C-alpha positions, 0 to 999 in steps of 0.5 A, a space after each residue: 189697807 187703811 179701812 182695816 186700821 180705821 176699823 181697829 180705831 173705831 172699836 176702841 174700848 175706853 174706861 174713863 181714859 183720854 179716848 172716851 171723847 173719841 169713842 162717843 163721837 164715833 158711836 154717834 157718827 153717821 159718816 167717815 171719810 178721808 184721804 190717806 197716804 200709804 207707804 208699804 215697805 217689804 225687804 225688797 220693795 217700797 210701794 206708795 199709794 193714796 187711799 180715799 174712802 167714804 163710809 155712810 154707816 152702816 153699809 154705804 161705802 166708796 173706797 179707792 186705792 191709787 198708785 200714782 195715776 193708776 186706779 188699782 182697786 175700787 169698791 162701791 157699796 149701796 143699800 143692795 149691791 156691792 161692786 169691786 173693781 181690780 185695776 190690774 186685771 180690769 176685773 169687776 165683781 158684783 155682790 147683791 144685797 151687801 149684808 155687812 159694813 165691809 172694810 175695804 181690806 176685806 175684813 168684815 167687822 161690825 162697826 164700833 165693836 170688838 168683833 172680827 172673823 179673824 181676831 179676838 178682842 184687841 187690847 188698847 194701851 195708851 203709851 202717851 197722854 195729853 200731858 206727855 204727847 209724842 211727836 210723829 212726823 213733826 206733829 204732837 200726837 197721842 200714841 195708842 198701841 193695839 195688841 191683838 190676842 190670839 193667833 191668825 192661821 198659826 201666826 201671832 200678829 204684832 202690835 200696831 200703833 195709831 197716832 191721834 190728835 191730842 185735841 180732836 182725838 182723830 187719827 193723824 197716822 198709823 203704822 202696821 207691821 205684819 210678822 207673817 209677811 214681813 212688811 211694814 205699812 205707814 198711813 198718814 191721814 190727810 183729811 179724815 172727817 167724822 160725821 159730815 153728811 155725804 151725798 148718797 149718790 156717790 155710792 151708785 157705782 159707775 161701771 169701768 170702761 173695758 171692765 169684765 165680769 169673768 175673773 178668769 179673763 185676767 189670766 192666760 187662757 187655756 190652750 196657750 203656751 206657758 211662758 218659760 222663765 229662769 230664776 233662783 229657787 230657795 236654797 240658792 239653787 238655779 231654776 229653769 221652768 223649761 228644764 223642770 218640765 222635761 219628762 213631766 206629765 204635768 206641771 203645777 205653777 202656783 203664785 202665792 204670798 205670805 200675806 195671803 191666807 188663801 195662799 197659805 192654806 193651799 200650800 199643804 194641799 199642793 204638797 199632798 199632790 206632790 207626795 201622791 204623784 211625784 213618782 208618776 211625773 208631776 212637778 209642782 213649782 211655786 213662785 214668790 215675789 215680795 217675801 224675804 227668803 229667810 222668812 219663807 224658809 222658816 215658814 215652809 219648814 214650819 208648814 212642812 212644805 218642801 215644794 220648789 219655791 222660786 224666789 226673786 233671784 235673777 228671774 226678773 219677777 215683774 216680767 214673770 208677773 206680767 207674763 202671767 197677767 198679774 198672777 201674784 196679786 191672787 192665789 193663782 194656780 196654772 196647770 200645764 201639760 207635758 208639752 207646755 200648754 196651759 190646760 186649766 187655771 184656778 183662783 183660791 185654795 180649792 184643789 178639787 177640780 185641779 185633782 180631776 184635771 190631773 187624772 185626765 193627764 194620767 195622774 191618779 191613784 
């Protein structure tokens, strides 16, 4: 999301180079606002959206992501409260006494500082100058390469690039590539503004109609039958969920993506359950939507994960996603008994309750 890119731009360290003016302007700014056209490309999907954001430093924020006329995400923070709205599941969260300036993508960063919970000090390299600007989408621009030192959960991040207006030093575009999830995102700033006062009233959240505050309401309820589907598993093997359930005491169905840290940390834990209980009737199936199968196979091999991973194949992933109510958007796990009934469901990578539930189905040490 573009706020993360902005955060990287905001924390540029300069030493007498062409970005000194931009740095001074940002350090003295009280507000940042803008509208950005976002295009994300994966090996199997191109997605376009519009991001709009308003920040009144240090902790007032309004951020929205629109896919066409559909509001997919909204976050509003004032002096005491932060509200987040997930449009796909119409789920609303509330956090009291919001303690930090939060970028909309979820990374907590101190404004204008090279400090992050996830990365070490970035390195900024000017590839072009005022005298020799580059051209990006028909506009003259200064190009800055951002290299993040260190590793993120075992994978090195790749360079990002920010394009800035030669006169104003404001970003006009940015590109980001993730080597972990194999996606490339391009951001085109349409009206980025620095320092213009914003009416604080816009940071007072107005609840969405029909939004709920129970995260589990976005998932299939306990007691319902799990939707069956067919597809292709990694290794070009055919897959049938109904067939895989025959003779099983329990099936764990996990939805995940390479770009989700919680998902990646959960996989080894699920592998541990598979190793412990497979002989006693446990089946674990993971479902993937967007990532390339070659990259998936490489990642799973490196992570020592051998779980059945169903890839796009012929299973019509959008239909599977819809059947499980947008489960792909989160690290989501369903526990299904041998009769095909959902007995529990979970967000996140904590498998404590999942392990307890397995015991009630007769799977325990």
